[in-house]
C-alpha positions in Angstrom: -3.3 -3.6 21.4 -6.9 -5.3 20.3 -8.6 -2.5 19.9 -6.3 -1.1 17.4 -5.4 -4.5 15.5 -9.7 -4.7 14.7 -9.9 -1.4 13.8 -6.5 -2.3 10.9 -8.6 -5.4 9.9 -11.7 -3.8 9.5 -10.3 -0.7 7.4 -8.7 -3.1 5.4 -10.9 -4.9 4.5 -13.1 -2.2 3.7 -10.4 -0.5 1.8 -9.8 -3.8 -0.7 -13.7 -4.3 -1.4 -13.3 -0.7 -2.7 -10.1 -1.8 -4.4 -12.1 -4.5 -6.0 -14.9 -2.2 -7.4 -12.4 0.4 -8.5 -10.6 -1.8 -10.5 -13.8 -3.2 -12.2 -14.9 -0.2 -13.5 -11.1 1.7 -13.9 -11.2 0.7 -18.0 -13.9 3.0 -18.3 -12.4 6.3 -16.9 -10.5 8.2 -18.6 -6.5 9.0 -17.9 -5.9 10.7 -14.6 -4.8 13.8 -15.9 -5.2 17.3 -16.3 -6.0 17.5 -19.6 -9.9 17.9 -20.6 -10.2 17.8 -16.6 -13.8 19.6 -16.8 -14.8 16.1 -19.3 -12.6 13.7 -17.4 -14.7 14.8 -14.2 -17.6 14.3 -16.0 -16.9 11.1 -16.7 -15.7 10.3 -13.2 -19.0 11.4 -11.3 -21.2 9.5 -14.0 -19.0 6.0 -12.7 -20.9 5.3 -10.0 -19.4 2.1 -9.0 -16.0 3.5 -8.8 -17.6 6.2 -6.7 -18.4 3.7 -4.1 -15.5 2.3 -4.0 -13.3 5.4 -3.9 -15.8 6.6 -1.1 -14.8 2.8 0.5 -11.3 2.9 0.4 -11.3 6.0 1.8 -13.4 4.6 5.1 -10.9 2.2 4.7 -7.6 4.4 5.1 -8.9 6.3 7.9 -9.7 3.9 9.9 -6.4 2.2 9.5 -4.5 5.8 9.7 -6.3 6.1 12.8 -5.2 2.4 14.4 -1.6 4.2 13.4 -2.0 6.6 15.5 -2.9 4.4 18.5 -0.3 1.4 18.2 3.1 0.9 16.5 3.4 1.2 12.9 5.6 -2.3 13.1 1.9 -3.9 14.4 -0.4 -2.2 12.3 1.3 -1.6 9.0 1.6 -5.6 7.9 -2.2 -6.0 8.5 -2.5 -3.8 5.6 -1.8 -7.2 4.0 -4.9 -8.8 5.1 -7.6 -7.7 2.4 -5.2 -9.8 0.1 -7.4 -12.7 1.0 -10.5 -11.1 -0.2 -9.0 -9.7 -2.6 -8.2 -13.1 -4.2 -11.6 -14.4 -3.3 -13.4 -11.6 -5.3 -10.8 -11.1 -7.5 -11.8 -15.1 -8.9 -14.9 -15.3 -8.5 -16.5 -11.2 -9.3 -13.3 -10.1 -12.1 -12.9 -13.5 -13.6 -9.5 -13.3 -12.8 -7.6 -16.5 -12.9 -4.4 -16.7 -10.5 -0.7 -18.3 -11.1 0.7 -21.0 -8.9 2.8 -18.0 -7.6 0.5 -15.8 -6.8 -1.0 -18.5 -4.4 1.8 -19.0 -2.8 2.5 -15.5 -2.4 -1.0 -15.3 -1.1 -0.8 -17.7 1.3 2.9 -16.7 2.6 1.3 -13.2 2.8 -1.7 -14.5 5.3 0.6 -16.4 7.7 2.8 -13.3 8.0 -0.1 -11.4 8.6 -1.1 -13.7 11.7 2.3 -13.7 13.1 2.3 -10.1 13.6 -0.6 -9.4 16.1 0.5 -12.7 18.1 4.5 -11.6 18.9 3.7 -7.7 18.9 4.8 -6.1 21.9 2.1 -4.1 24.3 2.1 -0.3 23.8 3.8 1.8 26.2 3.7 5.5 26.8 7.4 6.3 26.5 8.0 9.6 25.1 9.1 8.9 21.5 12.4 11.1 20.1 12.5 11.7 16.4 15.9 12.6 14.9 14.5 15.3 12.2 17.9 14.7 10.0 17.3 10.6 9.8 14.0 11.2 9.1 14.7 13.4 5.6 17.2 11.1 5.1 15.2 8.3 4.8 12.6 9.6 2.9 14.9 11.4 0.7 16.1 8.0 -0.1 13.0 6.0 -0.6 11.9 8.8 -3.0 14.7 8.8 -4.8 14.8 4.9 -5.2 11.6 5.1 -7.2 12.8 7.7 -9.8 15.8 5.1 -10.2 12.9 2.5 -10.0 11.5 4.4 -13.2 14.2 5.1 -15.0 15.9 2.0 -14.9 12.8 0.1 -15.5 13.1 -1.1 -19.1 17.1 -1.8 -18.5 16.8 -4.3 -15.8 13.1 -4.5 -14.5 10.7 -7.0 -16.6 7.9 -5.8 -15.0 5.1 -3.9 -16.9 4.4 -0.1 -16.6 1.3 -1.0 -14.2 2.9 -3.0 -11.5 5.7 -0.2 -11.8 2.5 1.9 -10.5 1.5 -0.1 -8.4 5.2 0.1 -6.4 4.7 4.0 -6.9 1.8 4.0 -4.9 2.4 1.2 -2.2 5.7 3.5 -1.2 3.9 7.3 -1.4 0.9 5.2 0.9 4.0 3.8 3.3 5.1 7.2 3.7 1.6 8.8 4.0 1.3 6.2 7.0 4.5 7.2 8.6 4.1 10.9 8.8 0.3 10.4 10.1 2.3 8.4 12.9 4.6 11.5 13.2 1.2 13.3 13.4 0.6 12.2 16.5 4.0 12.8 18.1 4.5 16.9 16.8 2.3 17.8 19.9 0.6 21.6 19.9 3.3 23.1 17.6 1.0 24.5 14.9 3.9 24.8 11.8 5.4 21.7 12.2 1.9 20.2 12.4 0.6 21.7 9.5 3.5 20.5 7.5 3.3 17.1 8.2 -0.3 17.3 7.6 0.1 18.9 4.1 2.9 16.3 3.5 0.3 13.4 4.5 -2.2 14.4 1.9 0.6 15.0 -0.7 1.7 11.5 -0.5 -2.2 10.5 0.0 -3.2 12.1 -3.1 -0.1 10.6 -5.0 -0.9 6.9 -4.2 -4.4 7.5 -4.9 -3.6 8.7 -8.6 -1.1 6.5 -9.3 -3.4 3.7 -7.7 -5.8 4.2 -10.1 -3.7 4.7 -13.3 -2.1 1.1 -12.2 -5.6 -0.4 -12.3 -6.2 0.6 -15.6 -3.1 -1.1 -16.6 -2.9 -4.1 -14.7 -4.6 -7.2 -12.9 -6.2 -6.2 -9.4 -4.4 -9.8 -8.3 -0.7 -7.9 -8.8 -1.5 -4.3 -8.6 -2.9 -5.0 -4.6 -0.3 -7.0 -3.1 2.3 -5.1 -4.5 0.8 -2.1 -3.4 0.6 -3.3 0.4 4.1 -5.0 0.2 5.5 -1.6 -0.2 2.9 0.2 1.9 3.7 -2.1 4.3 7.4 -1.9 4.2 8.1 2.0 4.7 6.2 1.7 7.9 8.1 -1.1 9.5 11.2 1.2 8.7 10.0 4.6 10.3 8.9 2.3 12.9 12.3 0.7 13.5 14.5 3.6 12.8 12.9 6.5 13.0 10.3 5.7 15.7 12.7 3.4 18.1 9.8 0.6 17.7 11.1 -2.9 18.5 10.4 -5.7 16.3 10.8 -9.2 17.8 11.9 -12.4 16.5 8.2 -14.4 16.0 6.7 -10.4 14.2 10.1 -10.7 12.3 9.8 -13.6 10.3 5.8 -13.0 9.7 7.3 -9.7 7.7 9.6 -11.9 5.9 7.0 -14.1 4.7 5.2 -11.3 4.1 8.2 -10.1 1.9 8.6 -13.8 0.3 4.8 -13.5 -0.3 5.7 -10.3 -2.6 8.8 -11.6 -4.0 6.4 -14.8 -5.9 4.0 -11.9 -6.9 7.3 -10.3 -8.4 8.1 -13.8 -10.0 5.2 -14.0 -11.5 4.4 -10.5 -13.5 7.9 -10.7 -14.9 7.1 -14.2 -16.3 3.7 -12.8 -18.0 5.0 -10.2 -18.9 8.2 -12.0 -20.4 5.3 -14.5 -22.6 3.5 -11.4 -23.5 7.0 -9.9 -25.8 7.0 -13.2 -27.1 3.8 -13.9 -28.3 4.4 -9.9 -29.7 7.3 -11.1 -32.0 
């Protein structure tokens, strides 16, 4: 179990360093749309620091996805939040972003939760896993509908900036990509199901990448990345328990709850900041 945990931690560290580099250059990039694609690509290719960040995030995700195939989702997925500590340090000293008290509380809660996950994890077994296809489709549909509902009701109920919504959407699609990556290792030698699952993994990861870069152009890294990590963690946990029949010990559950509380603190500050900005505009 220690090897996949180590691989996941290395991956999430590289991933978050890449996030910081991407965020630092996001304002220089054009919107990620299909309009004027030639000019957009030319501007992107001229932004070397952003390209370096993208290379690092790709490498980090590869490490993380490899770890997913080696250990339960309920163990590996929460470890993606370990990188927010590095993010906080770099964001403060390199990007010159200030942190609110709620954010510090959120970061500390996430850190403690991440420590709990490997300590209370259960050793990996070689027992075969039976996947209920109908349940898999149902849960995936619920998450996708939830994204649509969140977007539609944003202005009516949720005092969150558009960048925060995009951060959530990126985390959800990344979580779906992780869950279906785990499914790849369980499909076996059946070519058509394997190709279909690989296609879904690619689609979810591309959507996650594009929405995350757009979110970076609209909101601070210290808000976007923790939101991204929290939802990228939550979805694989749900799939791990309900689809892949993974067991979550009490200690590990406490760690997950701390991570959720940390994300809630970040949510609260994001909403308050938006309300303050609205009052100033009025």
